[in-house]
C-alpha positions as CSV (number, residue, x, y, z in Angstrom):
1,M,3.7,-3.7,-15.6
2,L,0.9,-3.7,-13.2
3,L,0.7,-3.6,-9.5
4,S,-1.8,-5.8,-7.7
5,T,-5.1,-4.2,-6.7
6,K,-4.3,-5.6,-3.3
7,I,-1.4,-3.2,-3.1
8,T,-3.1,-0.2,-4.6
9,Y,-6.4,-0.6,-2.7
10,S,-4.5,-1.1,0.6
11,V,-2.3,1.9,0.2
12,R,-5.3,4.1,-0.8
13,S,-7.3,2.8,2.2
14,L,-4.5,3.3,4.7
15,A,-3.8,6.8,3.3
16,Y,-7.5,7.6,3.8
17,I,-7.4,6.5,7.4
18,A,-4.3,8.4,8.1
19,N,-5.4,11.5,6.3
20,Y,-8.9,11.9,7.7
21,T,-8.5,10.6,11.3
22,S,-5.2,11.8,12.7
23,G,-5.7,9.0,15.1
24,Q,-8.8,10.6,16.5
25,R,-11.4,8.0,15.6
26,P,-11.6,4.6,14.1
27,I,-12.8,4.5,10.5
28,P,-15.3,1.9,9.5
29,L,-14.5,-0.1,6.4
30,S,-18.0,0.8,5.0
31,E,-16.8,4.5,4.9
32,I,-13.6,3.6,3.1
33,A,-15.5,1.4,0.6
34,E,-17.9,4.2,-0.2
35,V,-15.3,7.0,-0.5
36,E,-12.7,5.0,-2.3
37,G,-15.0,3.0,-4.5
38,I,-13.7,-0.4,-3.3
39,S,-15.8,-3.5,-2.5
40,L,-16.5,-3.8,1.2
41,H,-15.9,-7.6,1.1
42,Y,-12.5,-7.1,-0.6
43,L,-11.5,-4.5,2.0
44,E,-12.5,-6.9,4.8
45,Q,-10.0,-9.5,3.4
46,L,-7.3,-6.9,3.0
47,F,-7.7,-5.5,6.5
48,N,-7.6,-8.9,8.1
49,K,-4.1,-9.2,6.7
50,L,-3.2,-5.7,7.6
51,R,-4.4,-6.2,11.2
52,R,-2.5,-9.4,11.6
53,G,0.6,-7.8,10.2
54,G,0.5,-4.9,12.7
55,I,-0.3,-2.2,10.2
56,V,-3.8,-1.4,11.6
57,A,-5.6,-1.9,14.8
58,S,-9.3,-2.6,15.0
59,V,-11.8,-1.2,17.4
60,R,-15.1,-3.1,18.0
61,G,-18.5,-1.7,18.6
62,P,-20.9,0.8,17.1
63,K,-18.3,3.4,16.7
64,G,-15.6,0.9,15.7
65,G,-13.4,0.6,12.8
66,F,-9.7,0.8,12.0
67,L,-6.8,3.0,13.1
68,L,-3.2,2.9,12.1
69,A,-1.2,0.7,14.5
70,R,1.7,3.1,14.4
71,P,2.4,6.6,13.0
72,A,2.1,7.1,9.2
73,T,5.8,8.2,9.2
74,E,6.7,4.7,10.3
75,I,4.8,2.7,7.7
76,S,6.5,2.3,4.4
77,I,4.8,1.1,1.3
78,D,7.1,-1.9,1.3
79,D,5.9,-2.7,4.8
80,I,2.3,-2.9,3.5
81,I,3.4,-5.1,0.5
82,N,5.3,-7.5,2.8
83,V,2.3,-7.8,5.1
84,L,0.1,-8.6,2.1
85,G,2.5,-11.4,1.1
86,I,3.0,-10.1,-2.4
87,E,6.3,-10.2,-4.3
88,V,6.3,-7.1,-6.5
89,F,7.4,-7.9,-10.1
90,S,8.2,-11.5,-9.2
91,N,8.3,-12.3,-12.9
92,L,11.4,-10.0,-13.2
93,A,13.6,-12.5,-11.3
94,E,14.2,-14.7,-14.4
95,G,17.6,-14.9,-15.8
96,E,20.4,-15.1,-13.2
97,E,19.6,-18.5,-11.9
98,T,17.6,-19.6,-15.0
99,E,19.0,-22.1,-17.5
100,A,19.1,-20.5,-20.9
101,P,16.8,-22.1,-23.4
102,S,19.6,-22.0,-26.0
103,D,23.2,-20.9,-26.4
104,R,22.0,-17.9,-28.3
105,S,19.6,-16.7,-25.5
106,C,20.1,-13.4,-23.8
107,I,18.1,-14.4,-20.7
108,R,21.1,-14.0,-18.4
109,G,21.8,-10.5,-19.5
110,T,18.2,-9.3,-19.3
111,G,17.7,-11.2,-16.1
112,R,20.4,-9.2,-14.4
113,M,18.9,-6.0,-15.6
114,W,15.4,-7.0,-14.4
115,H,16.8,-8.1,-11.0
116,E,18.5,-4.7,-10.5
117,F,15.3,-3.0,-11.5
118,R,13.2,-5.0,-9.1
119,D,15.7,-4.2,-6.3
120,Y,15.5,-0.5,-7.2
121,I,11.7,-0.5,-7.0
122,R,11.7,-2.3,-3.7
123,D,14.3,0.2,-2.3
124,Y,12.1,3.1,-3.5
125,L,8.9,1.6,-2.0
126,G,10.8,1.0,1.3
127,S,11.8,4.6,1.5
128,R,8.3,6.0,0.8
129,T,5.9,6.3,3.8
130,L,2.2,6.8,4.2
131,Q,3.0,10.2,5.6
132,E,4.5,11.3,2.3
133,I,1.4,10.2,0.5
134,I,-0.8,12.1,2.9
135,D,1.4,15.2,2.6
136,D,1.2,15.0,-1.2
137,C,-2.6,14.6,-1.0
138,R,-3.0,17.6,1.2
139,Q,-0.7,19.7,-1.0
140,K,-2.6,18.9,-4.1
141,A,-5.9,19.6,-2.3
142,G,-4.5,23.0,-1.2
143,D,-3.2,23.7,-4.8
144,S,-6.7,23.2,-6.2
145,G,-8.3,25.4,-3.5
146,L,-9.8,22.5,-1.6
147,A,-9.3,22.3,2.1
148,S,-8.4,18.9,3.7
149,E,-11.7,17.3,4.8
150,T,-12.2,16.4,8.4
151,H,-15.0,14.0,9.3
152,A,-16.8,14.5,12.6
153,A,-16.9,11.6,15.0
């Protein structure tokens, strides 16, 4: 199973903003694109959705960029996925309401299992926040002897 690059790139980009700004300065998308290795054009598309969905706020001007619209502790991974309009593992919904292709098919049994799995994943993503990702990132950096980088404005 694969998660959409829209999800993974959005979460990485938002974690970058939260980790390296602490709300002190807006981060330009060009900086995120360079550090995270993501296409600037792709980030522009993602951040338009994230801004409209209330996850980030934009600041215009020469020192403009993006900030989180609310604290990282209040942004769950599921919030991000919902704003992007993506249904995680939507193919796992088959079975419960699906007509079996034959009397011998096990689609209903497997469908229930996949439905429960999808709900478990969504519950998990709803309980994880950007702050937890940042904390993990900082801990791993500390474990490897690296200090958390702070960019000057």
